[in-house]
C-alpha positions in Angstrom: -109.0 210.1 20.0 -110.3 207.1 21.8 -111.5 208.2 25.3 -111.1 206.0 28.3 -114.4 205.2 30.0 -114.1 206.4 33.6 -117.4 204.9 34.6 -116.3 201.3 33.8 -113.0 202.0 35.7 -114.8 203.2 38.8 -117.4 200.5 38.8 -114.8 197.7 38.3 -113.0 199.1 41.3 -116.2 198.8 43.4 -117.0 202.5 43.4 -120.3 204.4 42.9 -121.1 206.7 40.0 -123.8 209.3 40.1 -125.5 210.9 37.1 -128.6 212.8 36.0 -131.0 212.6 33.1 -131.1 215.1 30.2 -134.3 214.8 28.1 -135.1 218.2 26.7 -132.2 220.7 27.3 -130.4 219.5 24.2 -127.9 222.4 23.8 -124.2 221.4 23.8 -123.6 224.0 26.5 -125.6 221.9 28.9 -122.8 219.2 28.7 -120.3 221.7 30.0 -122.7 222.9 32.7 -123.4 219.3 33.9 -119.6 218.6 34.0 -119.0 221.7 36.1 -121.9 220.6 38.4 -119.9 217.6 39.3 -121.9 214.7 37.7 -120.0 211.6 36.9 -122.1 211.1 33.7 -125.4 212.0 32.1 -128.1 209.9 30.6 -129.4 211.4 27.3 -133.0 210.3 26.9 -133.8 209.5 23.3 -136.7 207.2 24.4 -138.9 209.7 26.2 -137.0 212.9 25.5 -136.6 215.0 22.3 -133.1 214.2 21.2 -132.6 213.8 17.4 -129.5 212.2 15.9 -127.9 215.6 15.0 -128.6 216.9 18.5 -127.1 213.8 20.0 -123.9 214.3 17.9 -123.6 218.0 19.0 -124.2 217.2 22.6 -121.7 214.3 22.6 -119.0 216.3 20.9 -119.3 218.9 23.6 -119.4 216.3 26.3 -116.3 214.6 24.9 -114.5 217.9 25.0 -115.0 218.1 28.8 -114.7 214.4 29.5 -118.3 213.9 30.5 -119.5 210.4 29.8 -122.8 210.2 28.0 -125.1 207.1 28.2 -127.9 207.4 25.7 -131.2 205.7 26.3 -132.2 204.5 22.8 -135.9 204.4 21.8 -135.6 200.6 21.2 -133.1 197.8 21.6 -134.6 196.0 18.6 -133.0 198.3 16.0 -129.4 197.4 15.4 -128.7 200.4 13.1 -130.2 202.9 15.7 -128.0 201.4 18.4 -124.7 201.5 16.6 -125.4 204.8 15.0 -125.9 206.3 18.4 -122.4 205.0 19.4 -121.0 206.4 16.2 -122.4 209.8 17.2 -120.1 209.8 20.2 -122.1 208.2 23.0 -120.0 206.5 25.7 -122.6 203.8 26.0 -126.3 202.8 25.7 -129.1 202.2 28.1 -131.3 199.6 26.5 -135.0 199.8 27.6 -137.5 197.0 28.0 -134.8 194.3 28.0 -136.5 191.0 28.8 -134.8 188.0 27.3 -131.3 186.5 26.8 -131.9 186.5 23.0 -132.4 190.2 23.1 -129.2 190.8 25.1 -127.3 188.7 22.6 -128.8 190.8 19.8 -127.8 194.0 21.6 -124.2 192.8 22.1 -124.0 191.6 18.5 -125.2 195.0 17.3 -123.0 197.2 19.5 -119.7 195.3 19.6 -117.2 194.7 16.8 -115.7 191.3 15.9 -115.1 188.9 17.7 -117.9 189.9 20.2 -120.3 191.1 17.5 -120.8 192.6 14.1 -121.4 196.3 14.8 -121.7 198.3 11.6 -118.3 199.9 10.9 -117.8 203.6 10.6 -114.4 204.1 12.2 -113.8 207.7 11.3 -116.7 209.4 13.0 -117.5 211.3 16.1 -116.7 208.4 18.4 -113.1 208.4 17.1 -112.8 212.2 16.7 -112.4 211.4 13.0 -108.9 210.0 13.6 -107.3 207.5 11.3 -106.7 204.2 12.9 -106.1 200.6 11.9 -109.3 198.7 12.4 -107.5 195.7 14.0 -106.1 198.1 16.7 -109.2 200.3 17.1 -112.0 197.8 17.4 -110.7 196.0 20.5 -110.3 199.3 22.3 -113.8 200.4 21.3 -115.2 197.1 22.5 -113.5 197.6 25.8 -114.6 201.2 26.4 -118.2 201.1 25.1 -120.7 200.6 28.0 -123.9 198.5 27.6 -126.5 198.9 30.3 -129.7 196.8 30.4 -132.9 198.5 31.7 -134.9 195.9 33.6 -138.4 197.2 33.9 -140.8 194.3 33.7 -141.8 191.1 35.5 -140.6 189.1 32.5 -137.2 190.9 32.6 -136.8 190.1 36.3 -137.7 186.4 35.7 -135.1 186.1 32.9 -132.4 188.3 34.4 -130.1 185.5 35.6 -129.3 184.0 32.1 -129.3 187.5 30.6 -126.4 188.5 32.7 -124.4 185.5 31.5 -124.0 187.2 28.1 -120.5 188.7 27.8 -120.5 192.4 27.3 -123.1 193.5 29.8 -121.6 196.2 32.0 -124.5 197.3 34.3 -128.2 197.0 35.1 -130.7 199.8 35.6 -134.0 199.2 37.3 -137.2 200.9 36.0 -139.7 200.8 38.9 -142.5 202.7 37.1 -142.7 200.4 34.1 -142.3 197.4 36.3 -145.3 198.4 38.4 -147.4 198.5 35.3 -146.4 195.0 34.2 -147.4 193.9 37.7 -150.9 195.4 37.3 -150.3 198.3 39.8 -149.2 201.1 37.5 -147.4 204.0 39.2 -147.4 202.4 42.6 -143.6 202.0 42.9 -143.8 201.5 46.7 -146.1 198.5 46.5 -144.7 195.4 48.2 -144.8 193.4 44.9 -142.6 196.0 43.2 -140.2 196.0 46.1 -140.0 192.2 45.9 -139.1 192.3 42.2 -136.6 195.1 42.7 -135.0 193.1 45.6 -134.7 190.2 43.2 -132.8 192.3 40.6 -130.4 193.5 43.3 -129.8 190.0 44.6 -129.0 188.6 41.1 -126.7 191.6 40.2 -124.8 191.2 43.5 -124.4 187.5 42.9 -123.1 188.1 39.3 -121.0 191.1 40.4 -122.8 193.4 38.0 -123.3 197.0 39.0 -126.9 198.0 39.5 -128.8 201.3 39.8 -132.1 203.1 39.8 -133.4 206.5 38.9 -134.8 208.6 41.7 -135.8 212.2 42.0 -135.3 212.3 45.8 -132.0 212.8 47.5 -132.8 210.7 50.6 -134.1 207.9 48.4 -130.9 208.0 46.4 -128.9 207.6 49.6 -131.1 204.6 50.6 -130.4 202.8 47.3 -126.7 203.4 47.5 -126.8 202.0 51.1 -128.5 198.9 49.7 -125.7 198.3 47.2 -126.7 200.3 44.1 -123.6 201.7 42.5 -124.9 203.0 39.1 -127.2 205.8 40.2 -129.2 208.5 38.5 -130.7 211.4 40.4 -133.2 213.9 39.0 -133.4 215.3 35.5 -133.0 218.5 33.5 -136.6 219.7 33.5 -137.3 218.6 37.1 -134.2 220.5 38.4 -135.3 223.6 36.4 -138.9 223.6 37.3 -138.5 222.6 41.0 -135.8 225.2 41.7 -137.8 227.9 39.9 -141.0 227.0 41.7 -139.2 226.9 45.1 -137.6 230.3 44.6 -140.9 231.9 43.4 -142.9 230.4 46.3 -140.4 231.6 48.9 -140.2 235.1 47.6 -143.9 235.3 47.1 -144.5 234.3 50.7 -142.2 237.1 51.9 -144.2 239.8 50.1 -146.5 242.0 52.2 -150.1 240.8 52.4 -152.3 242.8 50.0 
């Protein structure tokens, strides 16, 4: 079964999609939980999280069963086999970190799209096709259409080269990484610094000019609303361990404060 990508459909229509990050809660049941929570998609973090290929496959199979799109942040966008294997394991798309040059974008597309867009390694009966039997000439154009490629722009160099990077056919969205960007600007962790804001504004300006959806990851609801108000349409809010720890800590603190003083 080749699933339609609802994210691409919504974004092409000018809508907003809202997801969350899963980094350590790798059980397939979490996919069902996230779908029922209402998220439009989830990021699966294989760069900073603990997903292994078998765990990605299990999670993606469960997510496909409830029509929850999964965008996997791969550890590196310089390894062709790792990228197309992740798609073979059922990911709806990829988030490609540390993207900085047009040449790298061309490599990403070449590695993740089938002919004529690229030369993705062919494994047509796999998780991403539900092991169905299809003619390659009919299947590959559909997979090229539905697979989603997102560039993570998180450096001064990436911002400087973004305009020509977005001219490469096959790029579906851009995701801003303010923390890494602050480090490349010599102010690590200071994501509210005016210099970071200037570079983020530049990314938004270029994406809007090119009509490419853009987004950012935030852990604060009001900040998320602010970014959406500024035109961000591919948003990520919070993450698995943050939701768990923050809600547990809040409940514990509130109940503890209600206890009689000893």
